[in-house]
C-alpha positions in Angstrom: 0.0 0.0 0.0 1.2 3.5 -0.6 -0.1 7.1 -0.8 1.4 9.8 -2.9 0.5 13.0 -4.8 0.5 14.2 -8.3 1.5 17.8 -7.9 2.1 21.0 -9.8 4.3 23.6 -8.2 4.2 27.4 -8.2 7.3 29.3 -9.5 8.3 29.7 -5.8 8.5 25.9 -5.4 5.4 25.6 -3.3 2.8 23.0 -4.3 -0.1 24.7 -6.1 -2.3 21.7 -7.0 -2.2 18.1 -5.8 -4.3 15.0 -6.5 -4.0 12.4 -3.8 -3.3 8.8 -5.0 -4.0 5.7 -2.9 -2.9 2.3 -4.3 -2.7 -1.2 -3.0 0.7 -1.8 -4.5 3.8 -0.5 -2.7 6.1 1.9 -4.4 9.5 1.8 -2.7 10.6 5.1 -4.2 7.6 7.4 -4.7 8.3 10.1 -7.4 6.8 13.5 -7.8 4.9 13.6 -11.0 4.3 17.1 -12.5 1.9 17.2 -15.4 1.9 20.4 -17.5 -1.9 21.0 -17.4 -2.9 20.3 -13.8 -4.1 23.8 -13.0 -7.5 23.1 -14.5 -8.1 19.4 -14.8 -11.0 18.8 -17.1 -11.7 15.0 -17.2 -13.2 15.4 -20.7 -9.6 15.3 -21.9 -9.6 11.7 -20.9 -12.3 10.9 -23.4 -15.0 10.7 -20.7 -16.9 14.0 -21.1 -19.3 13.3 -18.2 -16.5 13.1 -15.6 -16.4 16.9 -15.5 -18.9 16.3 -12.7 -22.1 18.4 -13.0 -20.4 20.5 -15.7 -17.8 21.8 -13.3 -14.1 21.5 -13.7 -12.8 19.6 -10.7 -10.4 21.2 -8.3 -7.4 18.8 -8.2 -7.0 19.5 -4.5 -10.4 18.0 -3.8 -9.8 14.7 -5.6 -8.4 11.4 -4.4 -7.8 8.5 -6.9 -8.0 5.0 -5.4 -6.4 2.2 -7.4 -6.2 -1.5 -7.2 -4.0 -2.6 -10.2 -4.7 -6.3 -9.6 -7.7 -7.4 -7.6 -8.1 -11.1 -7.0 -4.4 -11.6 -6.6 -4.8 -15.2 -5.2 -6.9 -16.2 -8.1 -4.5 -14.6 -10.6 -1.5 -16.6 -9.2 -3.4 -19.9 -9.0 -5.3 -19.4 -12.4 -7.3 -22.7 -12.0 -9.5 -23.8 -9.1 -9.3 -27.4 -7.8 -12.4 -28.3 -9.8 -10.8 -27.0 -13.0 -12.6 -23.6 -13.1 -10.7 -20.9 -14.8 -10.3 -18.1 -12.2 -8.7 -15.4 -14.4 -12.2 -13.9 -15.1 -12.2 -13.0 -11.4 -9.3 -10.6 -11.9 -10.0 -6.9 -12.2 -8.2 -3.6 -12.4 -10.0 -1.0 -10.3 -9.8 2.8 -10.5 -12.0 5.2 -8.5 -12.3 9.0 -8.2 -13.4 10.3 -4.8 -14.6 13.8 -3.8 -15.7 14.7 -0.3 -15.0 11.1 0.8 -17.6 9.8 -1.7 -17.0 7.9 -5.0 -17.9 10.1 -7.9 -16.7 7.9 -10.8 -15.3 4.4 -11.2 -13.6 2.1 -13.7 -13.6 -1.7 -13.7 -11.6 -3.7 -16.3 -11.4 -7.5 -16.6 -8.1 -7.9 -18.5 -8.4 -11.6 -19.1 -11.9 -11.6 -20.5 -11.8 -11.2 -24.3 -14.1 -8.7 -26.1 -15.5 -7.2 -22.9 -15.5 -3.4 -22.8 -14.1 -1.4 -19.9 -16.9 -0.6 -17.5 -17.1 2.9 -16.1 -19.6 5.2 -14.4 -20.3 8.7 -13.3 -22.4 8.8 -10.2 -23.8 12.3 -10.4 -25.4 11.6 -13.8 -26.2 7.9 -13.1 -24.2 7.2 -16.3 -22.8 3.7 -16.8 -20.9 2.5 -19.8 -19.6 -0.9 -20.9 -22.2 -2.8 -18.9 -26.0 -2.9 -18.6 -27.0 -2.9 -14.9 -29.7 -5.4 -14.0 -31.2 -6.5 -10.7 -31.1 -10.2 -10.0 -34.2 -12.1 -11.1 -35.4 -15.7 -11.1 -32.8 -18.2 -9.8 -30.1 -15.5 -9.6 -32.1 -13.6 -7.0 -31.4 -16.3 -4.4 -27.7 -15.8 -4.5 -25.6 -13.6 -2.1 -22.0 -13.6 -3.3 -19.2 -14.0 -0.7 -15.4 -14.3 -0.9 -14.0 -17.7 -1.8 -10.6 -17.0 -0.1 -11.4 -14.7 2.8 -14.9 -15.8 3.8 -14.8 -14.5 7.4 -17.6 -17.0 8.0 -19.8 -15.2 5.4 -20.8 -18.4 3.7 -22.2 -19.8 7.0 -23.7 -16.5 7.9 -25.7 -16.5 4.6 -27.1 -19.9 5.5 -27.8 -19.0 9.2 -29.1 -15.5 8.9 -30.1 -14.8 5.3 -32.1 -17.8 4.2 -33.6 -18.6 1.8 -30.6 -17.0 0.1 -27.7 -19.2 -0.8 -24.0 -18.2 -0.9 -22.2 -17.8 -4.1 -18.4 -17.9 -3.5 -16.3 -15.8 -5.9 -12.9 -14.3 -6.0 -12.1 -10.6 -5.9 -14.2 -7.7 -4.6 -14.3 -6.1 -8.0 -15.7 -9.3 -9.5 -18.3 -9.7 -6.8 -19.4 -6.1 -7.4 -19.7 -7.0 -11.0 -21.9 -10.0 -10.1 -24.3 -7.6 -8.3 -24.2 -5.0 -11.0 -25.1 -7.6 -13.7 -27.8 -9.3 -11.8 -25.9 -12.6 -11.3 -26.3 -12.1 -7.5 -28.8 -10.3 -5.4 -26.2 -9.0 -3.0 -22.6 -9.2 -1.9 -21.7 -9.4 1.8 -18.4 -9.4 3.7 -18.4 -9.5 7.5 -14.8 -8.7 8.3 -12.4 -5.8 7.4 -11.8 -5.0 3.8 -9.6 -2.4 2.1 -10.9 0.7 0.4 -9.2 0.0 -2.9 -11.1 -3.3 -3.1 -14.5 -1.5 -3.0 -14.3 2.0 -4.3 -14.6 1.4 -8.1 -17.4 -1.1 -7.7 -19.1 1.2 -5.3 -19.1 4.0 -7.9 -20.7 1.7 -10.5 -23.3 0.3 -8.2 -24.1 3.7 -6.9 -24.6 5.1 -10.4 -27.0 2.2 -11.0 -29.1 3.3 -8.1 -27.8 0.9 -5.5 -25.2 1.3 -2.8 -22.5 -0.4 -0.7 -22.7 0.2 3.1 -21.0 -1.5 6.0 -22.8 -4.6 7.4 -24.8 -2.4 9.7 -26.1 -0.3 6.8 -24.0 2.7 7.5 -22.4 4.9 4.8 -18.9 4.1 3.7 -16.6 7.2 3.7 -13.3 7.1 1.7 -10.9 9.2 3.7 -7.2 9.8 3.3 -4.7 8.6 5.8 -3.4 5.1 6.5 -5.7 4.7 9.5 -8.7 4.9 7.0 -7.5 2.3 4.5 -9.7 -0.4 6.0 -13.5 -0.6 6.4 -13.6 -2.6 9.7 -17.3 -3.4 9.8 -17.7 -5.5 6.6 -20.0 -4.5 3.8 -23.4 -5.1 2.1 -23.7 -4.3 -1.7 -26.9 -4.4 -3.7 -28.8 -2.6 -6.5 -31.8 -2.6 -4.2 -31.4 -0.2 -1.2 -34.3 -2.0 0.6 -32.4 -5.2 0.4 -29.4 -3.5 2.1 -31.7 -2.4 4.9 -33.2 -5.9 5.3 -29.8 -7.6 5.2 -28.3 -5.1 7.7 -31.2 -5.7 10.1 -30.7 -9.5 9.9 -26.9 -9.1 10.5 -27.2 -6.7 13.4 -26.1 -9.4 15.9 -23.3 -10.7 13.7 
């Protein structure tokens, strides 16, 4: 894990603008990066016009970018499950833009899935590209996805507290957010601590689709700077249906 800043300096050498970067991967020698055009960052220059957030140019000092370059590391290294299942589709690259401790835009890419577009969203305009959000229906509505490698007893908790739902183990927080977003699972829960870079991008896409990710008590998740804030310690509930989140949180209140 490391945190650093992209900065632009005044002629007197003092920092004029700075975007905070939080990433899972450690950089042993952080470098100062000085773009030429940081004074007035307009995200439309990135080919995503809607990211200029409510038609306003974002102040770089107000933005944090949270990155997970390789989510589902365990599945990436193992590649194939014991039953022969290809686990590379679990792997995602996650990028999230945060303003006022809240996700405002997110990007999810599944690099090992052919012919799948990069998924990205802008929360303020409820814009989602590269994927069509869909609430779980039929048989899929019975599934709550949980971690296959860091279950924190979530699989048993689904059975004990959230019946008639069934657990759907999967790798990577980004992929589990994708399952919720595409209606392959009704919800995603985790009952132990989880890192901010695992959730932020998926949170932005789910939020843009009208859903949310909260802690397991139904409280808002805030993405704050500082090492002490890099973990959400009270688990999570993700769903496209906010009523589902309330119902699940009520059932998990004693967990």
